[in-house]
PQR file of N, CA, C, O and H, with PARSE charges and radii, in Angstrom:
ATOM      1  N   UNK A   1      98.377 103.874  94.631 -0.4000 1.5000
ATOM      2  CA  UNK A   1      99.401 103.055  94.060 -0.0000 2.0000
ATOM      3  C   UNK A   1      99.965 102.101  95.109  0.5500 1.7000
ATOM      4  O   UNK A   1     100.215 100.927  94.834 -0.5500 1.4000
ATOM      5  N   UNK A   2     100.159 102.629  96.317 -0.4000 1.5000
ATOM      6  CA  UNK A   2     100.699 101.814  97.397 -0.0000 2.0000
ATOM      7  C   UNK A   2      99.768 100.651  97.717  0.5500 1.7000
ATOM      8  O   UNK A   2     100.233  99.538  97.964 -0.5500 1.4000
ATOM      9  H   UNK A   2      99.955 103.582  96.540  0.4000 1.0000
ATOM     10  N   UNK A   3      98.464 100.895  97.716 -0.4000 1.5000
ATOM     11  CA  UNK A   3      97.492  99.835  98.015 -0.0000 2.0000
ATOM     12  C   UNK A   3      97.555  98.722  96.978  0.5500 1.7000
ATOM     13  O   UNK A   3      97.430  97.546  97.317 -0.5500 1.4000
ATOM     14  H   UNK A   3      98.086 101.799  97.515  0.4000 1.0000
ATOM     15  N   UNK A   4      97.745  99.085  95.734 -0.4000 1.5000
ATOM     16  CA  UNK A   4      97.831  98.083  94.667 -0.0000 2.0000
ATOM     17  C   UNK A   4      99.082  97.236  94.852  0.5500 1.7000
ATOM     18  O   UNK A   4      99.029  96.011  94.733 -0.5500 1.4000
ATOM     19  H   UNK A   4      97.847 100.041  95.459  0.4000 1.0000
ATOM     20  N   UNK A   5     100.188  97.873  95.137 -0.4000 1.5000
ATOM     21  CA  UNK A   5     101.429  97.135  95.348 -0.0000 2.0000
ATOM     22  C   UNK A   5     101.338  96.235  96.577  0.5500 1.7000
ATOM     23  O   UNK A   5     101.803  95.096  96.552 -0.5500 1.4000
ATOM     24  H   UNK A   5     100.231  98.867  95.234  0.4000 1.0000
ATOM     25  N   UNK A   6     100.746  96.738  97.636 -0.4000 1.5000
ATOM     26  CA  UNK A   6     100.604  95.966  98.870 -0.0000 2.0000
ATOM     27  C   UNK A   6      99.682  94.766  98.670  0.5500 1.7000
ATOM     28  O   UNK A   6      99.972  93.671  99.152 -0.5500 1.4000
ATOM     29  H   UNK A   6     100.367  97.664  97.657  0.4000 1.0000
ATOM     30  N   UNK A   7      98.588  94.969  97.970 -0.4000 1.5000
ATOM     31  CA  UNK A   7      97.667  93.859  97.723 -0.0000 2.0000
ATOM     32  C   UNK A   7      98.317  92.795  96.841  0.5500 1.7000
ATOM     33  O   UNK A   7      98.064  91.603  97.014 -0.5500 1.4000
ATOM     34  H   UNK A   7      98.352  95.859  97.579  0.4000 1.0000
ATOM     35  N   UNK A   8      99.149  93.222  95.900 -0.4000 1.5000
ATOM     36  CA  UNK A   8      99.861  92.266  95.056 -0.0000 2.0000
ATOM     37  C   UNK A   8     100.861  91.458  95.886  0.5500 1.7000
ATOM     38  O   UNK A   8     101.007  90.252  95.689 -0.5500 1.4000
ATOM     39  H   UNK A   8      99.354  94.191  95.758  0.4000 1.0000
ATOM     40  N   UNK A   9     101.537  92.119  96.798 -0.4000 1.5000
ATOM     41  CA  UNK A   9     102.525  91.445  97.651 -0.0000 2.0000
ATOM     42  C   UNK A   9     101.874  90.383  98.525  0.5500 1.7000
ATOM     43  O   UNK A   9     102.449  89.315  98.734 -0.5500 1.4000
ATOM     44  H   UNK A   9     101.418  93.099  96.958  0.4000 1.0000
ATOM     45  N   UNK A  10     100.673  90.666  99.042 -0.4000 1.5000
ATOM     46  CA  UNK A  10      99.994  89.727  99.930 -0.0000 2.0000
ATOM     47  C   UNK A  10      99.034  88.793  99.199  0.5500 1.7000
ATOM     48  O   UNK A  10      98.393  87.950  99.827 -0.5500 1.4000
ATOM     49  H   UNK A  10     100.206  91.533  98.873  0.4000 1.0000
ATOM     50  N   UNK A  11      98.930  88.935  97.885 -0.4000 1.5000
ATOM     51  CA  UNK A  11      98.149  88.004  97.089 -0.0000 2.0000
ATOM     52  C   UNK A  11      96.655  88.238  97.083  0.5500 1.7000
ATOM     53  O   UNK A  11      95.890  87.314  96.805 -0.5500 1.4000
ATOM     54  H   UNK A  11      99.450  89.620  97.375  0.4000 1.0000
ATOM     55  N   UNK A  12      96.219  89.455  97.384 -0.4000 1.5000
ATOM     56  CA  UNK A  12      94.792  89.772  97.332 -0.0000 2.0000
ATOM     57  C   UNK A  12      94.375  90.004  95.886  0.5500 1.7000
ATOM     58  O   UNK A  12      95.130  90.580  95.103 -0.5500 1.4000
ATOM     59  H   UNK A  12      96.840  90.205  97.609  0.4000 1.0000
ATOM     60  N   UNK A  13      93.189  89.561  95.539 -0.4000 1.5000
ATOM     61  CA  UNK A  13      92.648  89.764  94.195 -0.0000 2.0000
ATOM     62  C   UNK A  13      91.755  91.005  94.225  0.5500 1.7000
ATOM     63  O   UNK A  13      90.599  90.937  94.643 -0.5500 1.4000
ATOM     64  H   UNK A  13      92.576  89.093  96.176  0.4000 1.0000
ATOM     65  N   UNK A  14      92.300  92.133  93.781 -0.4000 1.5000
ATOM     66  CA  UNK A  14      91.562  93.400  93.847 -0.0000 2.0000
ATOM     67  C   UNK A  14      90.290  93.370  93.019  0.5500 1.7000
ATOM     68  O   UNK A  14      89.280  93.942  93.427 -0.5500 1.4000
ATOM     69  H   UNK A  14      93.239  92.188  93.442  0.4000 1.0000
ATOM     70  N   UNK A  15      90.318  92.718  91.870 -0.4000 1.5000
ATOM     71  CA  UNK A  15      89.111  92.637  91.044 -0.0000 2.0000
ATOM     72  C   UNK A  15      87.987  91.955  91.809  0.5500 1.7000
ATOM     73  O   UNK A  15      86.849  92.424  91.794 -0.5500 1.4000
ATOM     74  H   UNK A  15      91.139  92.253  91.539  0.4000 1.0000
ATOM     75  N   UNK A  16      88.297  90.861  92.472 -0.4000 1.5000
ATOM     76  CA  UNK A  16      87.288  90.131  93.238 -0.0000 2.0000
ATOM     77  C   UNK A  16      86.782  90.954  94.420  0.5500 1.7000
ATOM     78  O   UNK A  16      85.584  90.967  94.701 -0.5500 1.4000
ATOM     79  H   UNK A  16      89.222  90.480  92.485  0.4000 1.0000
ATOM     80  N   UNK A  17      87.683  91.632  95.105 -0.4000 1.5000
ATOM     81  CA  UNK A  17      87.303  92.454  96.261 -0.0000 2.0000
ATOM     82  C   UNK A  17      86.394  93.598  95.832  0.5500 1.7000
ATOM     83  O   UNK A  17      85.389  93.875  96.488 -0.5500 1.4000
ATOM     84  H   UNK A  17      88.656  91.621  94.876  0.4000 1.0000
ATOM     85  N   UNK A  18      86.742  94.260  94.741 -0.4000 1.5000
ATOM     86  CA  UNK A  18      85.946  95.397  94.263 -0.0000 2.0000
ATOM     87  C   UNK A  18      84.569  94.942  93.789  0.5500 1.7000
ATOM     88  O   UNK A  18      83.562  95.576  94.102 -0.5500 1.4000
ATOM     89  H   UNK A  18      87.558  94.036  94.208  0.4000 1.0000
ATOM     90  N   UNK A  19      84.523  93.844  93.035 -0.4000 1.5000
ATOM     91  CA  UNK A  19      83.238  93.342  92.550 -0.0000 2.0000
ATOM     92  C   UNK A  19      82.346  92.883  93.707  0.5500 1.7000
ATOM     93  O   UNK A  19      81.130  93.070  93.666 -0.5500 1.4000
ATOM     94  H   UNK A  19      85.341  93.328  92.780  0.4000 1.0000
ATOM     95  N   UNK A  20      82.947  92.286  94.732 -0.4000 1.5000
ATOM     96  CA  UNK A  20      82.190  91.870  95.914 -0.0000 2.0000
ATOM     97  C   UNK A  20      81.602  93.085  96.630  0.5500 1.7000
ATOM     98  O   UNK A  20      80.445  93.065  97.051 -0.5500 1.4000
ATOM     99  H   UNK A  20      83.934  92.133  94.765  0.4000 1.0000
ATOM    100  N   UNK A  21      82.398  94.130  96.763 -0.4000 1.5000
ATOM    101  CA  UNK A  21      81.931  95.361  97.414 -0.0000 2.0000
ATOM    102  C   UNK A  21      80.806  96.012  96.608  0.5500 1.7000
ATOM    103  O   UNK A  21      79.831  96.493  97.186 -0.5500 1.4000
ATOM    104  H   UNK A  21      83.337  94.146  96.421  0.4000 1.0000
ATOM    105  N   UNK A  22      80.930  96.032  95.292 -0.4000 1.5000
ATOM    106  CA  UNK A  22      79.876  96.606  94.454 -0.0000 2.0000
ATOM    107  C   UNK A  22      78.579  95.810  94.585  0.5500 1.7000
ATOM    108  O   UNK A  22      77.494  96.392  94.605 -0.5500 1.4000
ATOM    109  H   UNK A  22      81.722  95.641  94.822  0.4000 1.0000
ATOM    110  N   UNK A  23      78.685  94.487  94.675 -0.4000 1.5000
ATOM    111  CA  UNK A  23      77.490  93.649  94.838 -0.0000 2.0000
ATOM    112  C   UNK A  23      76.818  93.913  96.182  0.5500 1.7000
ATOM    113  O   UNK A  23      75.591  93.983  96.262 -0.5500 1.4000
ATOM    114  H   UNK A  23      79.566  94.014  94.658  0.4000 1.0000
ATOM    115  N   UNK A  24      77.615  94.059  97.235 -0.4000 1.5000
ATOM    116  CA  UNK A  24      77.055  94.358  98.561 -0.0000 2.0000
ATOM    117  C   UNK A  24      76.357  95.715  98.560  0.5500 1.7000
ATOM    118  O   UNK A  24      75.271  95.864  99.121 -0.5500 1.4000
ATOM    119  H   UNK A  24      78.612  94.002  97.171  0.4000 1.0000
ATOM    120  N   UNK A  25      76.990  96.708  97.922 -0.4000 1.5000
ATOM    121  CA  UNK A  25      76.382  98.039  97.862 -0.0000 2.0000
ATOM    122  C   UNK A  25      75.092  98.023  97.048  0.5500 1.7000
ATOM    123  O   UNK A  25      74.138  98.725  97.385 -0.5500 1.4000
ATOM    124  H   UNK A  25      77.872  96.588  97.466  0.4000 1.0000
ATOM    125  N   UNK A  26      75.055  97.234  95.986 -0.4000 1.5000
ATOM    126  CA  UNK A  26      73.841  97.141  95.164 -0.0000 2.0000
ATOM    127  C   UNK A  26      72.686  96.557  95.964  0.5500 1.7000
ATOM    128  O   UNK A  26      71.538  96.957  95.774 -0.5500 1.4000
ATOM    129  H   UNK A  26      75.830  96.664  95.712  0.4000 1.0000
ATOM    130  N   UNK A  27      72.975  95.619  96.852 -0.4000 1.5000
ATOM    131  CA  UNK A  27      71.922  95.048  97.702 -0.0000 2.0000
ATOM    132  C   UNK A  27      71.482  96.041  98.759  0.5500 1.7000
ATOM    133  O   UNK A  27      70.292  96.169  99.048 -0.5500 1.4000
ATOM    134  H   UNK A  27      73.908  95.294  97.007  0.4000 1.0000
ATOM    135  N   UNK A  28      72.444  96.743  99.335 -0.4000 1.5000
ATOM    136  CA  UNK A  28      72.129  97.661 100.431 -0.0000 2.0000
ATOM    137  C   UNK A  28      71.470  98.949  99.940  0.5500 1.7000
ATOM    138  O   UNK A  28      70.596  99.499 100.610 -0.5500 1.4000
ATOM    139  H   UNK A  28      73.411  96.639  99.100  0.4000 1.0000
ATOM    140  N   UNK A  29      71.887  99.423  98.781 -0.4000 1.5000
ATOM    141  CA  UNK A  29      71.372 100.679  98.232 -0.0000 2.0000
ATOM    142  C   UNK A  29      70.806 100.441  96.837  0.5500 1.7000
ATOM    143  O   UNK A  29      71.454 100.786  95.849 -0.5500 1.4000
ATOM    144  H   UNK A  29      72.597  98.976  98.236  0.4000 1.0000
ATOM    145  N   UNK A  30      69.618  99.864  96.735 -0.4000 1.5000
ATOM    146  CA  UNK A  30      69.038  99.624  95.408 -0.0000 2.0000
ATOM    147  C   UNK A  30      68.781 100.947  94.682  0.5500 1.7000
ATOM    148  O   UNK A  30      68.476 101.962  95.308 -0.5500 1.4000
ATOM    149  H   UNK A  30      69.092  99.584  97.537  0.4000 1.0000
ATOM    150  N   UNK A  31      68.905 100.919  93.381 -0.4000 1.5000
ATOM    151  CA  UNK A  31      68.765 102.128  92.571 -0.0000 2.0000
ATOM    152  C   UNK A  31      67.405 102.781  92.785  0.5500 1.7000
ATOM    153  O   UNK A  31      67.308 104.006  92.864 -0.5500 1.4000
ATOM    154  H   UNK A  31      69.153 100.094  92.872  0.4000 1.0000
ATOM    155  N   UNK A  32      66.359 101.971  92.880 -0.4000 1.5000
ATOM    156  CA  UNK A  32      65.004 102.511  93.045 -0.0000 2.0000
ATOM    157  C   UNK A  32      64.883 103.339  94.325  0.5500 1.7000
ATOM    158  O   UNK A  32      64.118 104.302  94.368 -0.5500 1.4000
ATOM    159  H   UNK A  32      66.437 100.976  92.816  0.4000 1.0000
ATOM    160  N   UNK A  33      65.628 102.971  95.360 -0.4000 1.5000
ATOM    161  CA  UNK A  33      65.564 103.684  96.627 -0.0000 2.0000
ATOM    162  C   UNK A  33      66.537 104.857  96.664  0.5500 1.7000
ATOM    163  O   UNK A  33      66.196 105.936  97.148 -0.5500 1.4000
ATOM    164  H   UNK A  33      66.250 102.189  95.324  0.4000 1.0000
ATOM    165  N   UNK A  34      67.737 104.646  96.159 -0.4000 1.5000
ATOM    166  CA  UNK A  34      68.807 105.612  96.353 -0.0000 2.0000
ATOM    167  C   UNK A  34      68.844 106.729  95.305  0.5500 1.7000
ATOM    168  O   UNK A  34      69.300 107.832  95.607 -0.5500 1.4000
ATOM    169  H   UNK A  34      68.014 103.770  95.766  0.4000 1.0000
ATOM    170  N   UNK A  35      68.377 106.470  94.091 -0.4000 1.5000
ATOM    171  CA  UNK A  35      68.501 107.464  93.021 -0.0000 2.0000
ATOM    172  C   UNK A  35      67.704 108.717  93.349  0.5500 1.7000
ATOM    173  O   UNK A  35      66.493 108.649  93.562 -0.5500 1.4000
ATOM    174  H   UNK A  35      68.006 105.574  93.846  0.4000 1.0000
ATOM    175  N   UNK A  36      68.377 109.855  93.389 -0.4000 1.5000
ATOM    176  CA  UNK A  36      67.734 111.137  93.641 -0.0000 2.0000
ATOM    177  C   UNK A  36      67.354 111.366  95.084  0.5500 1.7000
ATOM    178  O   UNK A  36      66.625 112.311  95.384 -0.5500 1.4000
ATOM    179  H   UNK A  36      69.361 109.910  93.216  0.4000 1.0000
ATOM    180  N   UNK A  37      67.830 110.523  95.992 -0.4000 1.5000
ATOM    181  CA  UNK A  37      67.493 110.634  97.409 -0.0000 2.0000
ATOM    182  C   UNK A  37      68.767 110.894  98.185  0.5500 1.7000
ATOM    183  O   UNK A  37      69.679 110.068  98.191 -0.5500 1.4000
ATOM    184  H   UNK A  37      68.422 109.755  95.748  0.4000 1.0000
ATOM    185  N   UNK A  38      68.830 112.043  98.840 -0.4000 1.5000
ATOM    186  CA  UNK A  38      70.047 112.383  99.591 -0.0000 2.0000
ATOM    187  C   UNK A  38      69.953 111.996 101.055  0.5500 1.7000
ATOM    188  O   UNK A  38      70.881 112.264 101.818 -0.5500 1.4000
ATOM    189  H   UNK A  38      68.089 112.714  98.836  0.4000 1.0000
ATOM    190  N   UNK A  39      68.856 111.373 101.469 -0.4000 1.5000
ATOM    191  CA  UNK A  39      68.717 110.942 102.859 -0.0000 2.0000
ATOM    192  C   UNK A  39      69.652 109.783 103.145  0.5500 1.7000
ATOM    193  O   UNK A  39      69.949 108.973 102.267 -0.5500 1.4000
ATOM    194  H   UNK A  39      68.102 111.155 100.849  0.4000 1.0000
ATOM    195  N   UNK A  40      70.115 109.713 104.395 -0.4000 1.5000
ATOM    196  CA  UNK A  40      70.985 108.617 104.787 -0.0000 2.0000
ATOM    197  C   UNK A  40      70.162 107.358 104.989  0.5500 1.7000
ATOM    198  O   UNK A  40      69.126 107.392 105.653 -0.5500 1.4000
ATOM    199  H   UNK A  40      69.874 110.371 105.109  0.4000 1.0000
ATOM    200  N   UNK A  41      70.613 106.250 104.424 -0.4000 1.5000
ATOM    201  CA  UNK A  41      69.914 104.982 104.568 -0.0000 2.0000
ATOM    202  C   UNK A  41      70.443 104.253 105.790  0.5500 1.7000
ATOM    203  O   UNK A  41      71.639 103.980 105.890 -0.5500 1.4000
ATOM    204  H   UNK A  41      71.454 106.222 103.885  0.4000 1.0000
ATOM    205  N   UNK A  42      69.557 103.940 106.711 -0.4000 1.5000
ATOM    206  CA  UNK A  42      69.951 103.190 107.910 -0.0000 2.0000
ATOM    207  C   UNK A  42      69.194 101.909 107.983  0.5500 1.7000
ATOM    208  O   UNK A  42      69.382 101.134 108.920 -0.5500 1.4000
ATOM    209  H   UNK A  42      68.585 104.162 106.630  0.4000 1.0000
TER
END
């Protein structure tokens, strides 16, 4: 809750930040590689 209030105070767009992070993770950890694999990706 505090993070949401703080981001609102400083004018950060949480929706944009979250969607950007999800896009980066999708590139770094593609489903074909990561699904069912518990090994650490480096």
